[in-house]
Structures are given as structure tokens and as C-alpha cells.
MARGUKE-90223 format. One line per 3 residues: their letters; for each residue x, y, z of N, C-alpha, C. Coordinates in steps of 0.02 Angstrom, whole numbers, always signed. Layout:
<recs>
a> X,Y,Z,X,Y,Z,X,Y,Z  ...
</recs>
This chain:
<recs>
mal> +2632,-153,+644,+2592,-122,+593,+2519,-125,+614  +2488,-69,+620,+2419,-65,+643,+2370,-73,+585  +2318,-109,+598,+2267,-117,+546,+2220,-57,+547
rrk> +2204,-34,+490,+2157,+22,+485,+2087,-5,+471  +2041,+22,+505,+1972,+3,+492,+1946,+44,+434  +1914,+10,+390,+1883,+46,+335,+1818,+76,+361
kli> +1811,+138,+346,+1751,+173,+366,+1696,+156,+316  +1640,+130,+342,+1585,+115,+298,+1550,+179,+277  +1540,+185,+214,+1506,+243,+188,+1436,+221,+169
kgi> +1389,+249,+202,+1320,+232,+187,+1296,+275,+130  +1269,+242,+80,+1242,+279,+23,+1175,+311,+41  +1158,+359,+3,+1093,+390,+13,+1040,+346,-18
ktt> +990,+330,+22,+937,+285,-1,+877,+325,-26  +844,+298,-75,+781,+326,-99,+728,+314,-46  +690,+364,-30,+638,+357,+21,+569,+360,-12
ili> +527,+312,+6,+461,+306,-24,+409,+308,+32  +360,+351,+26,+305,+355,+73,+243,+325,+40  +211,+278,+75,+148,+249,+51,+96,+258,+107
vge> +43,+293,+92,-10,+305,+141,-71,+264,+121  -91,+219,+165,-151,+179,+153,-212,+216,+181  -269,+201,+152,-331,+236,+173,-345,+228,+247
gpt> -336,+169,+273,-351,+156,+343,-305,+103,+371  -321,+77,+430,-277,+28,+463,-272,-39,+427  -324,-58,+389,-321,-121,+351,-269,-116,+296
eka> -271,-62,+259,-221,-51,+206,-151,-47,+235  -145,-12,+291,-79,-6,+322,-51,-74,+342  -93,-116,+373,-70,-183,+394,-48,-224,+334
flq> -86,-222,+279,-69,-259,+219,-4,-233,+188  +3,-168,+184,+64,-138,+156,+125,-155,+199  +117,-156,+265,+172,-175,+309,+191,-248,+297
hlr> +141,-290,+286,+154,-361,+271,+195,-366,+206  +175,-329,+155,+212,-330,+92,+284,-305,+101  +291,-252,+141,+358,-225,+153,+402,-278,+187
ely> +375,-313,+236,+415,-364,+270,+432,-423,+224  +387,-439,+177,+400,-494,+131,+454,-477,+80  +453,-416,+55,+493,-399,-4,+553,-354,+9
inr> +551,-314,+61,+602,-262,+69,+655,-285,+119  +717,-276,+99,+775,-296,+139,+811,-233,+163  +840,-237,+220,+877,-178,+246,+934,-156,+201
nde> +959,-202,+161,+1016,-186,+117,+993,-155,+51  +929,-151,+40,+904,-121,-22,+923,-47,-25  +920,-20,-85,+940,+49,-95,+883,+98,-84
fvi> +831,+75,-51,+774,+118,-38,+743,+100,+29  +706,+146,+57,+671,+137,+120,+598,+153,+108  +554,+111,+134,+482,+122,+125,+452,+137,+193
kve> +417,+193,+197,+381,+212,+257,+306,+203,+242  +273,+163,+283,+201,+150,+275,+164,+188,+330  +115,+227,+310,+75,+265,+357,+1,+251,+345
cgt> -38,+271,+394,-110,+260,+392,-145,+327,+382  -191,+327,+335,-232,+387,+325,-287,+389,+378  -331,+435,+370,-384,+444,+419,-446,+404,+402
gga> -444,+365,+348,-504,+330,+326,-552,+379,+294  -610,+355,+276,-660,+400,+248,-646,+418,+176  -656,+481,+160,-651,+505,+91,-578,+503,+67
pcs> -568,+485,+3,-500,+485,-25,-466,+553,-19  -504,+606,-23,-477,+674,-18,-440,+683,+49  -469,+658,+103,-436,+666,+169,-373,+624,+174
vvq> -371,+567,+139,-311,+525,+139,-255,+561,+100  -273,+592,+45,-224,+630,+5,-198,+689,+46  -242,+723,+82,-220,+779,+123,-172,+756,+178
rai> -185,+698,+207,-140,+670,+257,-72,+655,+226  -71,+627,+166,-8,+613,+131,+30,+678,+117  -5,+730,+100,+28,+795,+87,+61,+820,+150
rlr> +26,+814,+207,+55,+836,+271,+116,+794,+289  +111,+728,+280,+168,+684,+296,+227,+696,+249  +212,+707,+186,+264,+719,+136,+302,+783,+152
ggr> +267,+833,+178,+298,+897,+193,+346,+894,+251  +338,+847,+295,+380,+842,+354,+448,+810,+342  +455,+774,+287,+518,+741,+270,+531,+746,+196
ayd> +592,+731,+178,+610,+735,+107,+602,+666,+75  +541,+650,+55,+529,+587,+21,+542,+596,-54  +567,+542,-84,+581,+544,-155,+519,+525,-196
kcy> +477,+482,-167,+415,+461,-201,+360,+456,-149  +299,+468,-171,+242,+466,-126,+182,+435,-160  +150,+386,-126,+92,+351,-153,+37,+351,-102
vlf> -25,+349,-126,-84,+344,-84,-125,+285,-110  -144,+240,-64,-186,+183,-81,-254,+191,-48  -307,+192,-89,-374,+196,-61,-423,+156,-104
dad> -483,+146,-76,-535,+108,-110,-563,+147,-168  -579,+111,-222,-606,+144,-282,-681,+155,-279  -713,+133,-225,-786,+140,-220,-808,+212,-207
rpl> -762,+255,-188,-777,+326,-178,-729,+366,-221  -753,+411,-262,-708,+448,-307,-667,+500,-270  -608,+514,-298,-565,+566,-271,-589,+632,-301
etd> -616,+674,-258,-640,+739,-281,-589,+792,-261  -557,+820,-311,-506,+870,-297,-527,+938,-324  -505,+988,-291,-514,+1056,-317,-446,+1079,-343
ykl> -443,+1138,-368,-381,+1164,-397,-324,+1164,-346  -339,+1187,-285,-286,+1191,-233,-257,+1123,-217  -300,+1073,-206,-277,+1006,-189,-238,+976,-246
sdr> -263,+985,-306,-228,+960,-366,-158,+990,-371  -153,+1053,-359,-89,+1088,-361,-42,+1061,-307  -68,+1050,-247,-26,+1024,-192,-4,+952,-206
mnk> -47,+913,-240,-29,+844,-257,+27,+840,-307  +32,+890,-350,+82,+889,-404,+149,+917,-383  +154,+945,-323,+220,+968,-301,+266,+909,-289
rpr> +329,+920,-292,+378,+866,-285,+383,+843,-213  +385,+778,-200,+371,+726,-248,+296,+721,-261  +279,+710,-323,+209,+705,-344,+175,+647,-308
iei> +113,+656,-288,+76,+602,-256,+43,+559,-310  +61,+496,-310,+33,+448,-358,-24,+411,-324  -77,+397,-361,-136,+365,-334,-136,+290,-352
lka> -148,+248,-301,-158,+176,-310,-228,+161,-285  -266,+122,-323,-335,+108,-303,-345,+33,-296  -390,+15,-251,-412,-55,-242,-486,-57,-261
tpc> -502,-100,-309,-570,-104,-336,-608,-163,-307  -668,-154,-284,-700,-92,-265,-674,-66,-198  -639,-111,-161,-610,-93,-97,-551,-140,-85
ieg> -514,-129,-31,-455,-170,-17,-473,-244,-9  -530,-257,+20,-552,-327,+27,-567,-358,-40  -590,-319,-88,-600,-343,-157,-534,-363,-189
lfl> -483,-322,-177,-416,-339,-201,-392,-404,-170  -403,-411,-105,-383,-473,-70,-418,-534,-101  -483,-529,-113,-520,-585,-142,-495,-601,-212
avl> -477,-551,-251,-450,-562,-318,-383,-598,-314  -341,-578,-268,-275,-610,-260,-284,-683,-238  -332,-695,-194,-344,-763,-168,-385,-806,-215
khp> -406,-779,-272,-448,-815,-320,-509,-844,-286  -544,-802,-250,-605,-823,-215,-655,-850,-266  -684,-909,-253,-731,-939,-302,-791,-894,-318
gfs> -803,-886,-382,-860,-847,-405,-854,-772,-396  -794,-748,-381,-785,-677,-368,-760,-641,-431  -789,-582,-443,-767,-539,-497,-763,-467,-470
qan> -705,-437,-477,-697,-368,-453,-742,-320,-489  -756,-334,-552,-794,-288,-593,-866,-277,-569  -897,-329,-540,-967,-320,-521,-980,-335,-447
ass> -930,-328,-406,-938,-340,-334,-949,-275,-296  -988,-278,-244,-998,-219,-202,-949,-222,-144  -934,-164,-116,-888,-161,-60,-913,-200,+0
src> -977,-194,+14,-1005,-229,+73,-1001,-305,+64  -1013,-329,+3,-1007,-401,-10,-934,-424,-2  -888,-385,-29,-817,-402,-24,-795,-407,+49
rre> -814,-358,+88,-796,-358,+159,-825,-419,+195  -889,-431,+183,-922,-487,+216,-888,-554,+197  -876,-564,+132,-845,-627,+109,-774,-635,+136
fyd> -736,-581,+133,-666,-587,+156,-661,-600,+231  -699,-563,+270,-694,-571,+343,-727,-635,+367  -775,-661,+331,-806,-725,+350,-762,-784,+333
kyi> -726,-781,+277,-690,-839,+253,-614,-839,+263  -584,-779,+270,-511,-777,+270,-480,-748,+334  -491,-686,+347,-464,-653,+406,-522,-619,+442
sad> -529,-633,+506,-585,-603,+543,-576,-528,+549  -632,-493,+556,-631,-420,+558,-589,-394,+617  -585,-431,+671,-546,-408,+728,-471,-417,+718
kkt> -450,-453,+666,-379,-463,+651,-356,-424,+590  -401,-386,+559,-385,-353,+495,-330,-300,+500  -317,-275,+560,-265,-223,+568,-200,-252,+593
dkr> -196,-318,+598,-135,-352,+621,-96,-378,+560  -39,-349,+547,-1,-369,+488,+18,-442,+487  +23,-474,+546,+40,-545,+549,-16,-589,+523
ayg> -78,-565,+526,-135,-604,+501,-131,-615,+426  -98,-571,+390,-93,-577,+318,-39,-627,+297  +6,-644,+342,+60,-690,+326,+36,-759,+306
dkf> -16,-785,+339,-42,-851,+322,-77,-853,+255  -112,-801,+238,-153,-799,+177,-116,-774,+116  -68,-728,+126,-34,-696,+70,+40,-710,+72
sra> +59,-769,+49,+130,-787,+47,+163,-753,-12  +228,-750,-10,+265,-720,-65,+253,-757,-131  +251,-824,-126,+239,-864,-186,+171,-848,-217
lld> +119,-842,-176,+53,-825,-201,+53,-756,-234  +82,-707,-200,+83,-638,-225,+122,-634,-291  +180,-667,-294,+219,-667,-355,+181,-698,-413
grr> +145,-752,-398,+106,-786,-450,+45,-747,-473  +15,-709,-429,-47,-673,-445,-37,-602,-472  +23,-576,-466,+32,-506,-486,+23,-495,-561
tnv> +34,-546,-601,+23,-539,-673,-52,-537,-690  -94,-567,-648,-166,-569,-661,-204,-513,-625  -176,-486,-572,-209,-434,-533,-168,-370,-540
sel> -188,-328,-586,-148,-268,-603,-140,-221,-544  -189,-216,-500,-184,-172,-442,-130,-195,-395  -124,-260,-385,-70,-288,-344,-3,-272,-376
dli> +2,-280,-441,+64,-266,-477,+84,-193,-468  +37,-147,-471,+52,-76,-463,+77,-61,-393  +47,-93,-343,+69,-83,-274,+141,-108,-266
lka> +155,-167,-293,+223,-195,-287,+274,-153,-326  +254,-127,-383,+299,-83,-420,+313,-19,-382  +262,+7,-347,+272,+67,-306,+323,+53,-251
mqv> +325,-10,-228,+372,-30,-176,+440,-52,-206  +449,-39,-270,+512,-55,-305,+524,-130,-310  +470,-170,-312,+477,-243,-316,+463,-264,-388
</recs>
């Protein structure tokens, strides 16, 4: 009597595209993906890097990336220090399926990092981007390591992120976008 092998049927997974403004956001998002996402999950997260600069150009990059594949959800993460200026055409393209959802870091990604780390005397509400960058790169991760996802492993453990997500709404929104 011969044994029959059961054919594994792979389910269709939900695909999520997250485009960070630049290489720093991409490295951090990749770190989060490695911490939280398992190959056996029912979704796949693709992290890409925008062109930096204006939020409008990051959104346009996400639109181009979204068009090349069939993503179920699409998010863009950029700094809140520069407003997203959209015209009718861009707005219309953002609303096509899947709709592009906006995630912001106030005033910048380094400000979000400082809030998560509970940096002494830091307040996201009245901090400037240049101060956030200077403080973060001087005290936590050097500027030459900011694009290395492994550099975030020492500073942003899963326990820290889980504990801080209730206090840092922007972190919570990013993790929710990642289905965490």
C-alpha cells in the first residue's frame, strides 16, 4: 500500500506595501517587519524606500510601486515637518484601489524614535526636526548607521515597542498598518 503525499495548498496572502520617505524609515520598517512578521502569517509586507524630499514625491513613488503589483493595502510613512501638497490628479490617483494611507512621524522619524525611547526632556509637540536628528544621532544611533536595520535592534526591542505603542499613537498606527 503506497502512501500518498498530501499536496500543500498555499492560501492567498494579503499583500501590504509600505513606502518610507527615505532609507532611515525603510531600515526602521524592516526592523519592525523582522520583529513582528512571521512567514506563516496570512499576509506579506513589502517595505520600499521613497526618494526622500517632499512627501508628494514619496506618494508618487508609492503609486508607481503599487501599479506594478497587486497589493491589497498601501501605506506611506513620511515626516510631518513638510505638508503633503496634492492636486486633484494626485488625490485621484491616491484614492484608486488600493487606497494609499498616510502615516506621519512628528516632526520627523527621529522625533518618533525619541518619543518611543522616552528621551529625557523631549516633547514631540514642540521639537524641531534638526534638534530631533541631532539628539537621536548623538545619543542613540550614529548617522552613519541610520540606514542599517540591525542598528535598530539594540535600541528598539519588541518589549519596548509593545510597551510604548499605547503612549505613542504614531507607533501604534505603524504597527496596525503592519497587521500587528
